[in-house]
N, C-alpha and C positions, 0 to 999 in steps of 0.2 A: 364558413357557416356563421351567421350572426347569432348574437345572444338570444334574440327573439325567436329565431328558427330552432335553436337548441332547446329553448323552453318548451317547444312542442314535442320533444322526444317522448315516446310513450312512457318510459320510466319516470321522467320528471312530472308528466301529467298525472300518472297514477299516484305518485308520491304526494301530490297536492290534493288528492281525492277527486280528480277529474276523470273524464272518460277518454282514455287513449285510443288511438287508431287500431291498436291490437294489444293483447295482453303482453306486457313487457316481461322479458325473461333474461336473467343472468344467473351464473352459478358461482357459489363460493368455491375457491380453489380452481376456477376455470383456467387461470393463468398458470400453466405448468402441470407437473405431476403426470397426468394421463397422456400428454401429447408427445409423440416421438420427436417432433421438432424442438420441443423444450428440452428433452433429455439430451439431444445432440448438442444444443447450444450450451447447456449447463455443464457438460462433461468436463471434469477437471477444475471446476470453479466452486468454491465453498458457498453455501447458501447466503451467508451474511455479506460476503464479498459481491455476490451477484446483485443483492439488494441495494448496493451502493455504487453500482456501475450504471450510469444513466442510459447508455445505449443498450445494454442488456435488459434493463428494466423496460425500456420502450418496446423492444422486440418481443419479450415474453408477454407483456401486457397485451400487445396487438395480436398475438397468435390466435387466441380463441375468438377474437372479433372477426378475423378473416375467415377462419375455418367454420365457425358455428352460426354466424349471423346473430349473435346475442345483442341485446338492446342496451348493454352497458359494458364498459371495460372496468375491471377492478385492478387497481394499481398493484403490480407485483411487488410484494414486500413481506414482512413478517412482523408479528406483534411485538417482538423484542427489539426491533431495529432502533427505536428511540432510546431504549436502555443502553444498548451497545454503543450507539453514537455518542451518548452523553458521557460514557466512560465506565459503565459497569462491565466487569470482567466476566463475560459469558460467551458461550459458543453454542451453535446448533449441531448436536452430534447425530449423524445419520443413524436412523433406527431407534433413537431415543427421544430427541427433541432438545429444547433449550436446557443447557446445564450452566448453573451459576457457580463460579469458582469459590466465592465467599458468600454463603447465604446470609440474609439479613434477618437477625433475630434479637438484637439488643438496641437500646437507645443510641449507642455509639454507631452501630451499623446504619441506623436510619439517618442519623446526623451526617454520616459520610456520603449518603447518596447524592450524586451530582444533579444539578439542574441542566435542562436542555437549552442550548443556544441554537438559534435558527441556522447559523452557519455550519453546525455539526451535521445537519441533515440536508445540506445544500445539494448533494448528489441526487437525493430523492426529488427535490424541487426542480432540479435541472431535467430529470426524467419526465416530470409532469409537463414541463414546457415543451419537450420533444413530442410528447403524446398529443398535446392539444393541437399541434400543427398537422397531425396525421389523422386524428379521430373524426374530424368533421362534425357531423350531427349525432355522434354516439357519445353519451355522457361518460365521464370518467369518475369512478367512485374512489375516494380516498378512504383510508381506514386506520384504526389504532386498536390496541388491546385495552380493555376496560381495567380500571384500577384493581378490582378484586383478582382478576385472572393474572395480571402482572405480579401482584403481591404474592400470589400462590407460588409462582415460579421462583420469586426472590427468596421467599421464606423456606420453601421446601428444598431449594437448590436445583430443582428440575421438575419434570412431570411427576404427578402424584395420583394414586388411585383414590386415596381416602382423605387427603389434605389435612392430615392429623396435626402437623406442626402449625399449619396456617390457622386451623380452628383453635388450637391451644393458645396461640398468641392472641387471637381475636377475643376469646373469653377470659384468658388469664391476665391480660394486660390491655384492656380496652383503650386506655389513653395512648399507649404506644402504637396500637393498631391504627387508630384514627390519625395519628401523626404520620405513620407510614403511608396510609391511603391518601392523605392530603398531599404528600410529596409526589406520589405517583400521579394523582389527578392533575397536578400542575404540569408535570412533564407530558402527560397524554394530551392535555388541552393545548399545550404549546405546539405539539406535533401536528394535531389536527388543524389548528389555526394557520400554521404555515402551509399546509396542503390547500386549505381554502384560499388563502392569499395567492397561492401559485396557480389557482384556476380549476380545481376539481369541482364537479357539478353536484356532488352529494358525498356524504361520509357515512361509514358504518362503524359503530363501536361494538367490538366483539367481546362479550363476556363469556368466553368459552366454558369456564368451569363454574359459573354461578348456579347451575343446577344442583351442585353439591350442597346447597344451603337450604334451610327452611325459610319460609316467607318471613318469619319473625326475625331471624338472623340477618336476612337480606336487608330488611327495612332498617334495622339498627346499625349494621356494620358496613353496608355497601351503598345503599340508595343515596345517602347524602353526597358521596364522592362521585358516583356516576352522574348525578344531577349537576354537580359542579362542572364536570367535563362537558356535558351536552349543552348546558346553559351558556357555555363560553363560545358556542358556535352559532353563527347566524348567517342568513343569506342563502343557505343550501339545505336541502332535505337531510334530516338526520335519522339513520336507521339504527336500531338497537337490537342486537341478537345474542342469544345464549342457547346453550345446549341443555336439554332436559329441564326447561324452565316453564313448563305448562302451568305449574302452581304459582309461578312468580310473575306471570305476564302483567297483571294489573299494576303491581309494584314497579315493574320495569318501565311501563308506560309513564308512570308518575315521574320517572327520571327526566322526561321531557322530549323523548324522541317523536318524530313525525310519523315514522313507520315502525311497527312492531314486528320483528322477525319471529317466526314460529317454527319450531322443529317438527319432525315428522310424527311425534308421539301424540299429538292432539290435532284433530281436524280443524281447518281454518274457521268453519262456521261456529264451532264450539269455542274457539279462541275469541272470536268476535263477540259472542254472547257473554263470555266471562268479562271481557273488557267493558262492554256496555253496562252490564249489571253492576260492576264495581264503580263505575263513574258515569252515571246516566246524564250528568250535567255536561259532559264533554261531547264533542262531535263524534260521529261514528268513526271508528279507527280505520287506518290504512294498515294492511298487513303484508308481510312478505313470506313466501314459502310455498309448499313444504313437502316436496317429494322425497321419500326415503332414498338416499343415494344408492342403496343396494338394488333398487328396482331398475337401475340402468343396466343391470345384468339379466333382467327377467324376460327379455324378448319384446318385440314390438307390440304384439297384442296386449300384453299386460301393461306395458308402458302407456299405450293409448288409452286404456281403460282408467288407469290411475290419474293420468293427466286430466282427462275429462272430468273425473270426480273432483279433483282439486280446483280446477278452474270454476266448476259449479259452486263449490263451497266458498270460494273466494268472492263470489258475488254478494255475500252477506256483508262484506266490508265496503267502506267508502271508496277504496282503491285496493288493487291487488297487484303486487309484483311477484311473478312466479320465480321460484328458486328451489333449491334443494333444502332439506331440513338440516343439512350440515354440508360439508365440503365434498367435492368430487373425490372418489376413492382412486388410489393410484393405478389400479389395474383396469379401470373402466375403458371400454372400447370407445374411442373418440367418435366413431360413426353413430353410436347410440346417443351421445350428447347432441350431435347435430340433428338426429331424428327427433329427440325430445324438443328441441327448439322449434322445429317444423310443426310438431303436433300442438305445442302451446300456441303458436301463431295462428294455427288453423282452428283452434277450439273457439266455440262461441257460447 
């Protein structure tokens, strides 16, 4: 598949604000979790070990492409992979999530954070090379965690419901906070740049926990660092996504993404209106989203109705990439994912 042929892939056309041959669709967490073939392959292998095994990454990334006919592959990885690769002592604990052995809460802790060298993520880049040989005309999306979300894990020591230590550091010592976010932004940018150099067709920056912030706090404490990451990437579409970020969408767009990810809490046409009203001087935005993942449990009639609604609402944007409003839930029936792809592709 030549570069010119790949450029006509529906996802990349939509990301540019063009008119694709069909509404492109891919799903966050499509690589893994819900697929029995994934569980069989991963049995006995720790998550972070799997993320650094090029052949395993290749196979897991390809599984949903083969099974579901999605319009993009998302690199099988985890947002903490670059932290772990750089030397941060952390692990992904089943049933809990990322757990950091020594939380980062002082100036000394921040100073001790390592930088990321490309060779430390070479297995990820090797996996990209393997995937490019197999994917043909299907784009490969690389990704990384955004500075705020990674900072939250580092400061809290693991997942947090209220992000109290994170917000305490943010407001109690803004200078140290910005130093920390700057270090993480550099690491994240280096990881994404390496993926782009290895050949991914697009990237997504996940700010999973940004919805815990007010717009004021987001603009002051987060936006400069996400901007730093996204501005470091060129040559491929940049997608920016967060959960519970309906009130933050205009600010998140200001960070510089080409595609704004929208979760299920806000209709796509409302999101587009907010984005246009906030920045009328900018082109009509391209959006991604936003089926509630729980609706994959609701049966085909409900799924068909909701997908039709979302595709219709997406016409308010310059381009629409269909996705969930967050990731595939572990107990999702894979057949419903396949059906959802068929319904999206058939929708007009």
